[in-house]
PyMOL Python script that loads the backbone (N, CA, C, O; Angstrom):
from pymol import cmd

cmd.read_pdbstr("""\
ATOM      1  N   UNK A   1      18.344  21.374   8.117  1.00  0.00           N
ATOM      2  CA  UNK A   1      17.463  20.368   7.547  1.00  0.00           C
ATOM      3  C   UNK A   1      18.312  19.242   6.970  1.00  0.00           C
ATOM      4  O   UNK A   1      19.316  19.470   6.296  1.00  0.00           O
ATOM      5  N   UNK A   2      17.876  18.025   7.257  1.00  0.00           N
ATOM      6  CA  UNK A   2      18.524  16.826   6.720  1.00  0.00           C
ATOM      7  C   UNK A   2      17.524  16.108   5.842  1.00  0.00           C
ATOM      8  O   UNK A   2      16.335  16.066   6.159  1.00  0.00           O
ATOM      9  N   UNK A   3      17.991  15.542   4.738  1.00  0.00           N
ATOM     10  CA  UNK A   3      17.087  14.765   3.889  1.00  0.00           C
ATOM     11  C   UNK A   3      17.815  13.602   3.254  1.00  0.00           C
ATOM     12  O   UNK A   3      19.036  13.612   3.096  1.00  0.00           O
ATOM     13  N   UNK A   4      17.022  12.586   2.890  1.00  0.00           N
ATOM     14  CA  UNK A   4      17.561  11.407   2.242  1.00  0.00           C
ATOM     15  C   UNK A   4      16.522  10.912   1.240  1.00  0.00           C
ATOM     16  O   UNK A   4      15.323  10.907   1.517  1.00  0.00           O
ATOM     17  N   UNK A   5      17.007  10.496   0.068  1.00  0.00           N
ATOM     18  CA  UNK A   5      16.121   9.895  -0.934  1.00  0.00           C
ATOM     19  C   UNK A   5      16.344   8.391  -0.929  1.00  0.00           C
ATOM     20  O   UNK A   5      17.481   7.920  -0.960  1.00  0.00           O
ATOM     21  N   UNK A   6      15.254   7.647  -0.889  1.00  0.00           N
ATOM     22  CA  UNK A   6      15.326   6.190  -0.783  1.00  0.00           C
ATOM     23  C   UNK A   6      14.304   5.545  -1.721  1.00  0.00           C
ATOM     24  O   UNK A   6      13.377   6.201  -2.196  1.00  0.00           O
ATOM     25  N   UNK A   7      14.492   4.257  -1.976  1.00  0.00           N
ATOM     26  CA  UNK A   7      13.551   3.498  -2.806  1.00  0.00           C
ATOM     27  C   UNK A   7      12.727   2.568  -1.931  1.00  0.00           C
ATOM     28  O   UNK A   7      13.265   1.853  -1.086  1.00  0.00           O
ATOM     29  N   UNK A   8      11.426   2.585  -2.141  1.00  0.00           N
ATOM     30  CA  UNK A   8      10.521   1.694  -1.424  1.00  0.00           C
ATOM     31  C   UNK A   8      10.602   0.321  -2.083  1.00  0.00           C
ATOM     32  O   UNK A   8      10.361   0.188  -3.283  1.00  0.00           O
ATOM     33  N   UNK A   9      10.943  -0.708  -1.290  1.00  0.00           N
ATOM     34  CA  UNK A   9      11.073  -2.055  -1.844  1.00  0.00           C
ATOM     35  C   UNK A   9      10.022  -3.017  -1.293  1.00  0.00           C
ATOM     36  O   UNK A   9       9.933  -4.159  -1.745  1.00  0.00           O
ATOM     37  N   UNK A  10       9.231  -2.569  -0.325  1.00  0.00           N
ATOM     38  CA  UNK A  10       8.182  -3.433   0.204  1.00  0.00           C
ATOM     39  C   UNK A  10       7.251  -3.797  -0.947  1.00  0.00           C
ATOM     40  O   UNK A  10       6.850  -2.912  -1.702  1.00  0.00           O
ATOM     41  N   UNK A  11       6.893  -5.075  -1.107  1.00  0.00           N
ATOM     42  CA  UNK A  11       6.079  -5.519  -2.251  1.00  0.00           C
ATOM     43  C   UNK A  11       4.735  -4.809  -2.397  1.00  0.00           C
ATOM     44  O   UNK A  11       4.214  -4.709  -3.508  1.00  0.00           O
ATOM     45  N   UNK A  12       4.167  -4.318  -1.305  1.00  0.00           N
ATOM     46  CA  UNK A  12       2.878  -3.624  -1.395  1.00  0.00           C
ATOM     47  C   UNK A  12       3.037  -2.114  -1.383  1.00  0.00           C
ATOM     48  O   UNK A  12       2.042  -1.389  -1.345  1.00  0.00           O
ATOM     49  N   UNK A  13       4.276  -1.627  -1.415  1.00  0.00           N
ATOM     50  CA  UNK A  13       4.503  -0.189  -1.352  1.00  0.00           C
ATOM     51  C   UNK A  13       4.416   0.298   0.086  1.00  0.00           C
ATOM     52  O   UNK A  13       4.579  -0.477   1.028  1.00  0.00           O
ATOM     53  N   UNK A  14       4.157   1.588   0.243  1.00  0.00           N
ATOM     54  CA  UNK A  14       4.111   2.176   1.585  1.00  0.00           C
ATOM     55  C   UNK A  14       2.652   2.275   2.046  1.00  0.00           C
ATOM     56  O   UNK A  14       2.106   3.369   2.186  1.00  0.00           O
ATOM     57  N   UNK A  15       2.039   1.126   2.275  1.00  0.00           N
ATOM     58  CA  UNK A  15       0.649   1.040   2.707  1.00  0.00           C
ATOM     59  C   UNK A  15       0.569   0.228   3.992  1.00  0.00           C
ATOM     60  O   UNK A  15       1.452  -0.584   4.265  1.00  0.00           O
ATOM     61  N   UNK A  16      -0.476   0.437   4.778  1.00  0.00           N
ATOM     62  CA  UNK A  16      -0.803  -0.310   5.996  1.00  0.00           C
ATOM     63  C   UNK A  16       0.406  -0.613   6.878  1.00  0.00           C
ATOM     64  O   UNK A  16       0.901   0.287   7.557  1.00  0.00           O
ATOM     65  N   UNK A  17       0.897  -1.856   6.888  1.00  0.00           N
ATOM     66  CA  UNK A  17       1.969  -2.237   7.806  1.00  0.00           C
ATOM     67  C   UNK A  17       3.240  -1.410   7.618  1.00  0.00           C
ATOM     68  O   UNK A  17       3.757  -0.879   8.601  1.00  0.00           O
ATOM     69  N   UNK A  18       3.767  -1.276   6.393  1.00  0.00           N
ATOM     70  CA  UNK A  18       4.998  -0.485   6.267  1.00  0.00           C
ATOM     71  C   UNK A  18       4.782   0.997   6.588  1.00  0.00           C
ATOM     72  O   UNK A  18       5.699   1.661   7.071  1.00  0.00           O
ATOM     73  N   UNK A  19       3.585   1.519   6.329  1.00  0.00           N
ATOM     74  CA  UNK A  19       3.293   2.914   6.676  1.00  0.00           C
ATOM     75  C   UNK A  19       3.285   3.071   8.200  1.00  0.00           C
ATOM     76  O   UNK A  19       3.751   4.082   8.725  1.00  0.00           O
ATOM     77  N   UNK A  20       2.762   2.085   8.892  1.00  0.00           N
ATOM     78  CA  UNK A  20       2.745   2.119  10.357  1.00  0.00           C
ATOM     79  C   UNK A  20       4.170   2.100  10.909  1.00  0.00           C
ATOM     80  O   UNK A  20       4.477   2.811  11.865  1.00  0.00           O
ATOM     81  N   UNK A  21       5.030   1.292  10.312  1.00  0.00           N
ATOM     82  CA  UNK A  21       6.436   1.249  10.718  1.00  0.00           C
ATOM     83  C   UNK A  21       7.070   2.637  10.543  1.00  0.00           C
ATOM     84  O   UNK A  21       7.784   3.114  11.425  1.00  0.00           O
ATOM     85  N   UNK A  22       6.803   3.274   9.404  1.00  0.00           N
ATOM     86  CA  UNK A  22       7.364   4.597   9.118  1.00  0.00           C
ATOM     87  C   UNK A  22       6.857   5.645  10.106  1.00  0.00           C
ATOM     88  O   UNK A  22       7.639   6.436  10.633  1.00  0.00           O
ATOM     89  N   UNK A  23       5.560   5.649  10.354  1.00  0.00           N
ATOM     90  CA  UNK A  23       4.956   6.626  11.269  1.00  0.00           C
ATOM     91  C   UNK A  23       5.486   6.430  12.689  1.00  0.00           C
ATOM     92  O   UNK A  23       5.812   7.406  13.366  1.00  0.00           O
ATOM     93  N   UNK A  24       5.574   5.196  13.140  1.00  0.00           N
ATOM     94  CA  UNK A  24       6.099   4.922  14.482  1.00  0.00           C
ATOM     95  C   UNK A  24       7.543   5.375  14.617  1.00  0.00           C
ATOM     96  O   UNK A  24       7.929   5.911  15.657  1.00  0.00           O
ATOM     97  N   UNK A  25       8.345   5.168  13.582  1.00  0.00           N
ATOM     98  CA  UNK A  25       9.749   5.595  13.612  1.00  0.00           C
ATOM     99  C   UNK A  25       9.840   7.120  13.676  1.00  0.00           C
ATOM    100  O   UNK A  25      10.643   7.657  14.439  1.00  0.00           O
ATOM    101  N   UNK A  26       9.038   7.813  12.894  1.00  0.00           N
ATOM    102  CA  UNK A  26       9.080   9.277  12.844  1.00  0.00           C
ATOM    103  C   UNK A  26       8.532   9.924  14.113  1.00  0.00           C
ATOM    104  O   UNK A  26       9.005  10.983  14.526  1.00  0.00           O
ATOM    105  N   UNK A  27       7.549   9.297  14.722  1.00  0.00           N
ATOM    106  CA  UNK A  27       6.862   9.878  15.880  1.00  0.00           C
ATOM    107  C   UNK A  27       7.714   9.946  17.143  1.00  0.00           C
ATOM    108  O   UNK A  27       7.325  10.600  18.111  1.00  0.00           O
ATOM    109  N   UNK A  28       8.847   9.295  17.150  1.00  0.00           N
ATOM    110  CA  UNK A  28       9.718   9.286  18.327  1.00  0.00           C
ATOM    111  C   UNK A  28      10.535  10.567  18.467  1.00  0.00           C
ATOM    112  O   UNK A  28      11.211  10.761  19.478  1.00  0.00           O
ATOM    113  N   UNK A  29      10.479  11.440  17.464  1.00  0.00           N
ATOM    114  CA  UNK A  29      11.354  12.607  17.448  1.00  0.00           C
ATOM    115  C   UNK A  29      10.582  13.909  17.530  1.00  0.00           C
ATOM    116  O   UNK A  29       9.418  13.987  17.135  1.00  0.00           O
ATOM    117  N   UNK A  30      11.257  14.944  18.057  1.00  0.00           N
ATOM    118  CA  UNK A  30      10.648  16.265  18.206  1.00  0.00           C
ATOM    119  C   UNK A  30      10.608  17.037  16.893  1.00  0.00           C
ATOM    120  O   UNK A  30       9.712  17.853  16.679  1.00  0.00           O
ATOM    121  N   UNK A  31      11.565  16.785  16.024  1.00  0.00           N
ATOM    122  CA  UNK A  31      11.671  17.553  14.786  1.00  0.00           C
ATOM    123  C   UNK A  31      10.502  17.256  13.841  1.00  0.00           C
ATOM    124  O   UNK A  31       9.796  16.257  13.983  1.00  0.00           O
ATOM    125  N   UNK A  32      10.328  18.153  12.883  1.00  0.00           N
ATOM    126  CA  UNK A  32       9.336  17.918  11.837  1.00  0.00           C
ATOM    127  C   UNK A  32       9.893  16.868  10.889  1.00  0.00           C
ATOM    128  O   UNK A  32      11.056  16.941  10.493  1.00  0.00           O
ATOM    129  N   UNK A  33       9.066  15.888  10.522  1.00  0.00           N
ATOM    130  CA  UNK A  33       9.485  14.837   9.597  1.00  0.00           C
ATOM    131  C   UNK A  33       8.454  14.784   8.473  1.00  0.00           C
ATOM    132  O   UNK A  33       7.260  14.613   8.717  1.00  0.00           O
ATOM    133  N   UNK A  34       8.933  14.932   7.242  1.00  0.00           N
ATOM    134  CA  UNK A  34       8.030  14.851   6.101  1.00  0.00           C
ATOM    135  C   UNK A  34       8.522  13.796   5.124  1.00  0.00           C
ATOM    136  O   UNK A  34       9.712  13.490   5.055  1.00  0.00           O
ATOM    137  N   UNK A  35       7.578  13.249   4.373  1.00  0.00           N
ATOM    138  CA  UNK A  35       7.907  12.320   3.298  1.00  0.00           C
ATOM    139  C   UNK A  35       7.297  12.897   2.030  1.00  0.00           C
ATOM    140  O   UNK A  35       6.147  13.335   2.032  1.00  0.00           O
ATOM    141  N   UNK A  36       8.069  12.898   0.948  1.00  0.00           N
ATOM    142  CA  UNK A  36       7.625  13.479  -0.320  1.00  0.00           C
ATOM    143  C   UNK A  36       7.638  12.436  -1.423  1.00  0.00           C
ATOM    144  O   UNK A  36       8.539  11.602  -1.509  1.00  0.00           O
ATOM    145  N   UNK A  37       6.602  12.506  -2.274  1.00  0.00           N
ATOM    146  CA  UNK A  37       6.466  11.602  -3.408  1.00  0.00           C
ATOM    147  C   UNK A  37       5.702  12.328  -4.504  1.00  0.00           C
ATOM    148  O   UNK A  37       4.606  12.839  -4.275  1.00  0.00           O
ATOM    149  N   UNK A  38       6.285  12.371  -5.693  1.00  0.00           N
ATOM    150  CA  UNK A  38       5.660  13.006  -6.863  1.00  0.00           C
ATOM    151  C   UNK A  38       5.161  14.423  -6.576  1.00  0.00           C
ATOM    152  O   UNK A  38       4.038  14.784  -6.928  1.00  0.00           O
ATOM    153  N   UNK A  39       6.011  15.213  -5.935  1.00  0.00           N
ATOM    154  CA  UNK A  39       5.694  16.619  -5.703  1.00  0.00           C
ATOM    155  C   UNK A  39       4.787  16.907  -4.523  1.00  0.00           C
ATOM    156  O   UNK A  39       4.487  18.071  -4.258  1.00  0.00           O
ATOM    157  N   UNK A  40       4.343  15.891  -3.809  1.00  0.00           N
ATOM    158  CA  UNK A  40       3.501  16.100  -2.627  1.00  0.00           C
ATOM    159  C   UNK A  40       4.283  15.714  -1.382  1.00  0.00           C
ATOM    160  O   UNK A  40       4.989  14.706  -1.367  1.00  0.00           O
ATOM    161  N   UNK A  41       4.151  16.530  -0.334  1.00  0.00           N
ATOM    162  CA  UNK A  41       4.805  16.249   0.943  1.00  0.00           C
ATOM    163  C   UNK A  41       3.760  16.175   2.042  1.00  0.00           C
ATOM    164  O   UNK A  41       2.819  16.968   2.078  1.00  0.00           O
ATOM    165  N   UNK A  42       3.939  15.208   2.941  1.00  0.00           N
ATOM    166  CA  UNK A  42       3.032  15.061   4.074  1.00  0.00           C
ATOM    167  C   UNK A  42       3.842  14.835   5.346  1.00  0.00           C
ATOM    168  O   UNK A  42       5.012  14.457   5.303  1.00  0.00           O
ATOM    169  N   UNK A  43       3.197  15.072   6.461  1.00  0.00           N
ATOM    170  CA  UNK A  43       3.781  14.824   7.760  1.00  0.00           C
ATOM    171  C   UNK A  43       3.953  13.313   7.932  1.00  0.00           C
ATOM    172  O   UNK A  43       2.977  12.566   7.856  1.00  0.00           O
ATOM    173  N   UNK A  44       5.166  12.870   8.160  1.00  0.00           N
ATOM    174  CA  UNK A  44       5.433  11.440   8.279  1.00  0.00           C
ATOM    175  C   UNK A  44       4.959  10.876   9.614  1.00  0.00           C
ATOM    176  O   UNK A  44       5.019   9.666   9.832  1.00  0.00           O
ATOM    177  N   UNK A  45       4.491  11.740  10.505  1.00  0.00           N
ATOM    178  CA  UNK A  45       3.954  11.284  11.779  1.00  0.00           C
ATOM    179  C   UNK A  45       2.457  11.008  11.681  1.00  0.00           C
ATOM    180  O   UNK A  45       1.830  10.633  12.672  1.00  0.00           O
ATOM    181  N   UNK A  46       1.883  11.190  10.503  1.00  0.00           N
ATOM    182  CA  UNK A  46       0.446  10.984  10.277  1.00  0.00           C
ATOM    183  C   UNK A  46       0.218   9.775   9.376  1.00  0.00           C
ATOM    184  O   UNK A  46       0.614   9.783   8.211  1.00  0.00           O
ATOM    185  N   UNK A  47      -0.420   8.736   9.913  1.00  0.00           N
ATOM    186  CA  UNK A  47      -0.673   7.532   9.116  1.00  0.00           C
ATOM    187  C   UNK A  47      -1.554   7.856   7.917  1.00  0.00           C
ATOM    188  O   UNK A  47      -1.322   7.336   6.825  1.00  0.00           O
ATOM    189  N   UNK A  48      -2.548   8.695   8.099  1.00  0.00           N
ATOM    190  CA  UNK A  48      -3.432   9.055   6.988  1.00  0.00           C
ATOM    191  C   UNK A  48      -2.675   9.852   5.928  1.00  0.00           C
ATOM    192  O   UNK A  48      -2.897   9.675   4.730  1.00  0.00           O
ATOM    193  N   UNK A  49      -1.783  10.726   6.378  1.00  0.00           N
ATOM    194  CA  UNK A  49      -0.978  11.496   5.436  1.00  0.00           C
ATOM    195  C   UNK A  49      -0.083  10.606   4.594  1.00  0.00           C
ATOM    196  O   UNK A  49      -0.033  10.740   3.371  1.00  0.00           O
ATOM    197  N   UNK A  50       0.624   9.698   5.250  1.00  0.00           N
ATOM    198  CA  UNK A  50       1.539   8.793   4.542  1.00  0.00           C
ATOM    199  C   UNK A  50       0.769   7.916   3.565  1.00  0.00           C
ATOM    200  O   UNK A  50       1.183   7.753   2.417  1.00  0.00           O
ATOM    201  N   UNK A  51      -0.335   7.357   4.005  1.00  0.00           N
ATOM    202  CA  UNK A  51      -1.108   6.473   3.135  1.00  0.00           C
ATOM    203  C   UNK A  51      -1.765   7.231   1.986  1.00  0.00           C
ATOM    204  O   UNK A  51      -2.004   6.659   0.923  1.00  0.00           O
ATOM    205  N   UNK A  52      -2.058   8.524   2.196  1.00  0.00           N
ATOM    206  CA  UNK A  52      -2.704   9.316   1.143  1.00  0.00           C
ATOM    207  C   UNK A  52      -1.799   9.510  -0.075  1.00  0.00           C
ATOM    208  O   UNK A  52      -2.283   9.813  -1.165  1.00  0.00           O
ATOM    209  N   UNK A  53      -0.486   9.337   0.107  1.00  0.00           N
ATOM    210  CA  UNK A  53       0.437   9.482  -1.020  1.00  0.00           C
ATOM    211  C   UNK A  53       0.347   8.305  -1.986  1.00  0.00           C
ATOM    212  O   UNK A  53       0.735   8.434  -3.147  1.00  0.00           O
ATOM    213  N   UNK A  54      -0.158   7.160  -1.528  1.00  0.00           N
ATOM    214  CA  UNK A  54      -0.308   5.995  -2.404  1.00  0.00           C
ATOM    215  C   UNK A  54       1.008   5.565  -3.034  1.00  0.00           C
ATOM    216  O   UNK A  54       1.076   5.352  -4.245  1.00  0.00           O
ATOM    217  N   UNK A  55       2.043   5.436  -2.232  1.00  0.00           N
ATOM    218  CA  UNK A  55       3.387   5.127  -2.733  1.00  0.00           C
ATOM    219  C   UNK A  55       3.502   3.645  -3.076  1.00  0.00           C
ATOM    220  O   UNK A  55       3.436   2.797  -2.186  1.00  0.00           O
ATOM    221  N   UNK A  56       3.676   3.324  -4.366  1.00  0.00           N
ATOM    222  CA  UNK A  56       3.827   1.919  -4.761  1.00  0.00           C
ATOM    223  C   UNK A  56       5.270   1.431  -4.576  1.00  0.00           C
ATOM    224  O   UNK A  56       6.179   2.226  -4.340  1.00  0.00           O
ATOM    225  N   UNK A  57       5.459   0.125  -4.686  1.00  0.00           N
ATOM    226  CA  UNK A  57       6.805  -0.437  -4.603  1.00  0.00           C
ATOM    227  C   UNK A  57       7.663   0.096  -5.760  1.00  0.00           C
ATOM    228  O   UNK A  57       7.143   0.474  -6.810  1.00  0.00           O
ATOM    229  N   UNK A  58       8.955   0.117  -5.550  1.00  0.00           N
ATOM    230  CA  UNK A  58       9.944   0.602  -6.520  1.00  0.00           C
ATOM    231  C   UNK A  58       9.820   2.099  -6.804  1.00  0.00           C
ATOM    232  O   UNK A  58      10.175   2.556  -7.891  1.00  0.00           O
ATOM    233  N   UNK A  59       9.321   2.855  -5.842  1.00  0.00           N
ATOM    234  CA  UNK A  59       9.208   4.310  -5.977  1.00  0.00           C
ATOM    235  C   UNK A  59      10.281   4.996  -5.164  1.00  0.00           C
ATOM    236  O   UNK A  59      10.697   4.499  -4.118  1.00  0.00           O
ATOM    237  N   UNK A  60      10.725   6.138  -5.648  1.00  0.00           N
ATOM    238  CA  UNK A  60      11.682   6.940  -4.894  1.00  0.00           C
ATOM    239  C   UNK A  60      10.922   7.963  -4.066  1.00  0.00           C
ATOM    240  O   UNK A  60      10.054   8.666  -4.583  1.00  0.00           O
ATOM    241  N   UNK A  61      11.249   8.045  -2.781  1.00  0.00           N
ATOM    242  CA  UNK A  61      10.654   9.032  -1.889  1.00  0.00           C
ATOM    243  C   UNK A  61      11.776   9.788  -1.185  1.00  0.00           C
ATOM    244  O   UNK A  61      12.903   9.305  -1.082  1.00  0.00           O
ATOM    245  N   UNK A  62      11.443  10.974  -0.709  1.00  0.00           N
ATOM    246  CA  UNK A  62      12.407  11.778   0.029  1.00  0.00           C
ATOM    247  C   UNK A  62      11.884  11.990   1.442  1.00  0.00           C
ATOM    248  O   UNK A  62      10.741  12.402   1.640  1.00  0.00           O
ATOM    249  N   UNK A  63      12.728  11.705   2.410  1.00  0.00           N
ATOM    250  CA  UNK A  63      12.394  11.914   3.814  1.00  0.00           C
ATOM    251  C   UNK A  63      13.208  13.100   4.304  1.00  0.00           C
ATOM    252  O   UNK A  63      14.427  13.142   4.136  1.00  0.00           O
ATOM    253  N   UNK A  64      12.517  14.075   4.919  1.00  0.00           N
ATOM    254  CA  UNK A  64      13.191  15.273   5.424  1.00  0.00           C
ATOM    255  C   UNK A  64      12.917  15.437   6.903  1.00  0.00           C
ATOM    256  O   UNK A  64      11.800  15.211   7.368  1.00  0.00           O
ATOM    257  N   UNK A  65      13.946  15.835   7.644  1.00  0.00           N
ATOM    258  CA  UNK A  65      13.826  16.128   9.066  1.00  0.00           C
ATOM    259  C   UNK A  65      14.349  17.537   9.306  1.00  0.00           C
ATOM    260  O   UNK A  65      15.410  17.912   8.808  1.00  0.00           O
ATOM    261  N   UNK A  66      13.590  18.312  10.079  1.00  0.00           N
ATOM    262  CA  UNK A  66      14.010  19.671  10.382  1.00  0.00           C
ATOM    263  C   UNK A  66      13.665  19.986  11.828  1.00  0.00           C
ATOM    264  O   UNK A  66      12.500  19.957  12.225  1.00  0.00           O
ATOM    265  N   UNK A  67      14.704  20.289  12.611  1.00  0.00           N
ATOM    266  CA  UNK A  67      14.490  20.615  14.018  1.00  0.00           C
ATOM    267  C   UNK A  67      15.672  20.195  14.862  1.00  0.00           C
ATOM    268  O   UNK A  67      16.728  19.823  14.348  1.00  0.00           O
ATOM    269  N   UNK A  68      15.477  20.260  16.167  1.00  0.00           N
ATOM    270  CA  UNK A  68      16.591  20.077  17.090  1.00  0.00           C
ATOM    271  C   UNK A  68      17.241  18.694  17.077  1.00  0.00           C
ATOM    272  O   UNK A  68      18.438  18.583  17.342  1.00  0.00           O
ATOM    273  N   UNK A  69      16.483  17.642  16.777  1.00  0.00           N
ATOM    274  CA  UNK A  69      17.077  16.302  16.774  1.00  0.00           C
ATOM    275  C   UNK A  69      17.107  15.688  15.374  1.00  0.00           C
ATOM    276  O   UNK A  69      17.023  14.470  15.219  1.00  0.00           O
ATOM    277  N   UNK A  70      17.227  16.548  14.353  1.00  0.00           N
ATOM    278  CA  UNK A  70      17.155  16.089  12.962  1.00  0.00           C
ATOM    279  C   UNK A  70      18.231  15.083  12.577  1.00  0.00           C
ATOM    280  O   UNK A  70      17.963  14.162  11.805  1.00  0.00           O
ATOM    281  N   UNK A  71      19.446  15.243  13.102  1.00  0.00           N
ATOM    282  CA  UNK A  71      20.537  14.323  12.748  1.00  0.00           C
ATOM    283  C   UNK A  71      20.239  12.904  13.217  1.00  0.00           C
ATOM    284  O   UNK A  71      20.367  11.947  12.453  1.00  0.00           O
ATOM    285  N   UNK A  72      19.849  12.781  14.458  1.00  0.00           N
ATOM    286  CA  UNK A  72      19.527  11.474  15.026  1.00  0.00           C
ATOM    287  C   UNK A  72      18.274  10.921  14.354  1.00  0.00           C
ATOM    288  O   UNK A  72      18.204   9.729  14.059  1.00  0.00           O
ATOM    289  N   UNK A  73      17.293  11.776  14.114  1.00  0.00           N
ATOM    290  CA  UNK A  73      16.011  11.344  13.536  1.00  0.00           C
ATOM    291  C   UNK A  73      16.199  10.746  12.146  1.00  0.00           C
ATOM    292  O   UNK A  73      15.701   9.651  11.883  1.00  0.00           O
ATOM    293  N   UNK A  74      16.893  11.424  11.263  1.00  0.00           N
ATOM    294  CA  UNK A  74      17.027  10.949   9.881  1.00  0.00           C
ATOM    295  C   UNK A  74      17.766   9.605   9.861  1.00  0.00           C
ATOM    296  O   UNK A  74      17.386   8.698   9.121  1.00  0.00           O
ATOM    297  N   UNK A  75      18.813   9.479  10.668  1.00  0.00           N
ATOM    298  CA  UNK A  75      19.576   8.234  10.712  1.00  0.00           C
ATOM    299  C   UNK A  75      18.732   7.094  11.287  1.00  0.00           C
ATOM    300  O   UNK A  75      18.747   5.980  10.763  1.00  0.00           O
ATOM    301  N   UNK A  76      18.011   7.372  12.344  1.00  0.00           N
ATOM    302  CA  UNK A  76      17.209   6.344  12.991  1.00  0.00           C
ATOM    303  C   UNK A  76      16.046   5.883  12.115  1.00  0.00           C
ATOM    304  O   UNK A  76      15.793   4.683  12.000  1.00  0.00           O
ATOM    305  N   UNK A  77      15.346   6.820  11.503  1.00  0.00           N
ATOM    306  CA  UNK A  77      14.216   6.484  10.633  1.00  0.00           C
ATOM    307  C   UNK A  77      14.692   5.634   9.461  1.00  0.00           C
ATOM    308  O   UNK A  77      14.078   4.621   9.126  1.00  0.00           O
ATOM    309  N   UNK A  78      15.789   6.055   8.842  1.00  0.00           N
ATOM    310  CA  UNK A  78      16.333   5.304   7.711  1.00  0.00           C
ATOM    311  C   UNK A  78      16.741   3.888   8.146  1.00  0.00           C
ATOM    312  O   UNK A  78      16.475   2.920   7.433  1.00  0.00           O
ATOM    313  N   UNK A  79      17.375   3.769   9.299  1.00  0.00           N
ATOM    314  CA  UNK A  79      17.807   2.452   9.788  1.00  0.00           C
ATOM    315  C   UNK A  79      16.612   1.541  10.065  1.00  0.00           C
ATOM    316  O   UNK A  79      16.628   0.368   9.691  1.00  0.00           O
ATOM    317  N   UNK A  80      15.581   2.068  10.715  1.00  0.00           N
ATOM    318  CA  UNK A  80      14.390   1.264  11.024  1.00  0.00           C
ATOM    319  C   UNK A  80      13.724   0.784   9.740  1.00  0.00           C
ATOM    320  O   UNK A  80      13.354  -0.384   9.632  1.00  0.00           O
ATOM    321  N   UNK A  81      13.571   1.679   8.766  1.00  0.00           N
ATOM    322  CA  UNK A  81      12.909   1.300   7.510  1.00  0.00           C
ATOM    323  C   UNK A  81      13.726   0.295   6.705  1.00  0.00           C
ATOM    324  O   UNK A  81      13.159  -0.579   6.049  1.00  0.00           O
ATOM    325  N   UNK A  82      15.054   0.412   6.749  1.00  0.00           N
ATOM    326  CA  UNK A  82      15.902  -0.583   6.078  1.00  0.00           C
ATOM    327  C   UNK A  82      15.823  -1.943   6.789  1.00  0.00           C
ATOM    328  O   UNK A  82      15.720  -2.980   6.134  1.00  0.00           O
ATOM    329  N   UNK A  83      15.870  -1.937   8.105  1.00  0.00           N
ATOM    330  CA  UNK A  83      15.806  -3.163   8.901  1.00  0.00           C
ATOM    331  C   UNK A  83      14.492  -3.901   8.644  1.00  0.00           C
ATOM    332  O   UNK A  83      14.473  -5.129   8.559  1.00  0.00           O
ATOM    333  N   UNK A  84      13.406  -3.157   8.522  1.00  0.00           N
ATOM    334  CA  UNK A  84      12.092  -3.747   8.278  1.00  0.00           C
ATOM    335  C   UNK A  84      11.856  -4.054   6.788  1.00  0.00           C
ATOM    336  O   UNK A  84      10.772  -4.494   6.406  1.00  0.00           O
ATOM    337  N   UNK A  85      12.866  -3.822   5.964  1.00  0.00           N
ATOM    338  CA  UNK A  85      12.812  -4.085   4.520  1.00  0.00           C
ATOM    339  C   UNK A  85      11.699  -3.304   3.811  1.00  0.00           C
ATOM    340  O   UNK A  85      11.049  -3.798   2.890  1.00  0.00           O
ATOM    341  N   UNK A  86      11.508  -2.057   4.283  1.00  0.00           N
ATOM    342  CA  UNK A  86      10.547  -1.156   3.639  1.00  0.00           C
ATOM    343  C   UNK A  86      11.246  -0.376   2.534  1.00  0.00           C
ATOM    344  O   UNK A  86      10.662  -0.122   1.481  1.00  0.00           O
ATOM    345  N   UNK A  87      12.506   0.006   2.778  1.00  0.00           N
ATOM    346  CA  UNK A  87      13.293   0.778   1.815  1.00  0.00           C
ATOM    347  C   UNK A  87      14.614   0.078   1.533  1.00  0.00           C
ATOM    348  O   UNK A  87      15.049  -0.811   2.265  1.00  0.00           O
ATOM    349  N   UNK A  88      15.244   0.526   0.421  1.00  0.00           N
ATOM    350  CA  UNK A  88      16.584   0.032   0.083  1.00  0.00           C
ATOM    351  C   UNK A  88      17.524   1.206  -0.038  1.00  0.00           C
ATOM    352  O   UNK A  88      18.709   1.022  -0.317  1.00  0.00           O
TER     353      UNK A  88
END
""", "prot")
cmd.dss("prot")
cmd.show_as("cartoon", "prot")
cmd.util.cbc("prot")
cmd.orient("prot")
């Protein structure tokens, strides 16, 4: 299992557009991908799951990948979210 803790810097938090970016990035991989916030974890491949966390800007979240392509997945997801200025 690989995990990384990051800060959400998108001005609206992890809602609508940035949540879609996150889900699209996670959905490309076979491994399980979860995002955790305030003790709750959801499947990062589910737009409804990600949005249900209600993650505001300046929040710390943890992204976890577990499975056969976890190394590539965690690096790629983090890079996409940084490039799109969703996380710092």
